[in-house]
C-alpha positions as a printed NumPy array, in Angstrom:
array([[  5.553, -51.053, -19.826],
       [  6.113, -52.143, -16.157],
       [  7.705, -55.342, -17.056],
       [ 10.221, -53.358, -18.761],
       [ 11.203, -51.198, -16.11 ],
       [ 11.652, -54.356, -13.457],
       [ 13.345, -55.861, -16.477],
       [ 15.507, -52.841, -16.522],
       [ 15.868, -53.05 , -13.177],
       [ 17.067, -56.604, -13.239],
       [ 19.266, -55.974, -16.16 ],
       [ 21.094, -52.911, -14.278],
       [ 21.634, -54.457, -10.991],
       [ 22.597, -57.794, -12.851],
       [ 25.435, -55.839, -14.681],
       [ 26.7  , -54.478, -11.832],
       [ 26.921, -58.26 ,  -9.963],
       [ 28.473, -59.724, -13.143],
       [ 30.955, -57.174, -13.173],
       [ 31.703, -57.42 ,  -9.709],
       [ 31.762, -60.946, -10.653],
       [ 33.937, -60.398, -13.702],
       [ 36.676, -58.257, -11.454],
       [ 36.561, -61.116,  -8.302],
       [ 37.086, -63.595, -11.031],
       [ 39.649, -61.669, -12.939],
       [ 41.235, -60.944,  -9.527],
       [ 41.158, -64.859,  -8.636],
       [ 42.625, -65.821, -11.757],
       [ 45.911, -63.057, -11.72 ],
       [ 46.223, -64.249,  -7.892],
       [ 46.259, -67.845,  -9.059],
       [ 48.642, -66.915, -12.194],
       [ 51.224, -65.052,  -9.652],
       [ 50.739, -68.145,  -7.459],
       [ 52.194, -70.909,  -9.894],
       [ 54.708, -68.142, -11.351],
       [ 56.031, -68.08 ,  -8.021],
       [ 55.959, -71.806,  -7.289],
       [ 57.96 , -72.145, -10.617],
       [ 60.661, -69.715, -10.183],
       [ 61.203, -70.584,  -6.385],
       [ 61.335, -74.028,  -7.743],
       [ 64.271, -73.382, -10.483],
       [ 66.255, -70.786,  -7.475],
       [ 66.462, -74.05 ,  -5.364],
       [ 67.732, -76.015,  -8.703],
       [ 70.484, -73.583,  -9.48 ],
       [ 71.46 , -73.529,  -6.011],
       [ 71.567, -77.031,  -6.009],
       [ 73.809, -76.987,  -9.585],
       [ 75.971, -74.485,  -8.049],
       [ 77.005, -76.68 ,  -5.002],
       [ 77.467, -79.478,  -7.124],
       [ 80.007, -77.027,  -9.434],
       [ 81.776, -76.016,  -6.294],
       [ 82.231, -79.507,  -5.093],
       [ 83.545, -80.676,  -8.462],
       [ 86.05 , -77.743,  -8.675],
       [ 87.006, -78.524,  -4.833],
       [ 87.95 , -82.262,  -6.286],
       [ 89.589, -81.293,  -9.708],
       [ 91.578, -79.015,  -7.282],
       [ 92.191, -81.784,  -5.005],
       [ 92.743, -84.145,  -7.153],
       [ 95.051, -82.55 , -10.225],
       [ 98.696, -80.894,  -9.268],
       [ 99.574, -77.585,  -9.726],
       [101.712, -75.69 , -11.636],
       [104.346, -75.24 ,  -9.27 ],
       [103.894, -79.299,  -8.352],
       [104.479, -79.602, -12.351],
       [107.627, -77.342, -12.285],
       [109.105, -79.459,  -9.683],
       [108.272, -82.615, -11.444],
       [109.985, -81.277, -14.512],
       [113.237, -79.991, -12.816],
       [113.92 , -83.233, -10.683],
       [113.238, -85.41 , -14.05 ],
       [115.893, -83.504, -15.784],
       [118.938, -82.814, -13.358],
       [118.435, -87.349, -13.122],
       [118.124, -87.373, -17.017],
       [120.976, -84.772, -16.562],
       [122.6  , -87.217, -14.469],
       [122.114, -90.33 , -16.542],
       [123.232, -88.787, -19.581],
       [127.077, -88.006, -17.895],
       [126.861, -91.637, -16.936],
       [126.208, -92.57 , -20.466],
       [128.762, -90.735, -21.82 ],
       [131.017, -91.307, -19.406],
       [130.497, -95.24 , -20.02 ],
       [130.974, -94.447, -23.847],
       [134.014, -92.782, -23.979],
       [135.549, -95.735, -21.633],
       [134.77 , -98.164, -23.748]])
């Protein structure tokens, strides 16, 4: 009977130690998980910022290399006037000949 009492005390204290060990382990596991998720989120955020910078640089390059609507309108107007003058000259040559 004495052994049972000693065994119960040891089991009771062991249970509290196991519960504390479980809580410490669980806290460590959650901390590690949060740290990994935070690291991955930071890495993805940095990649996202890099991609945004690349897209913005590409937009600047496209805008720099391509003509605007007003420039195209000016060119079309210039070509129209040149072709109209050529058409008038050709019509004059045909009517003379």
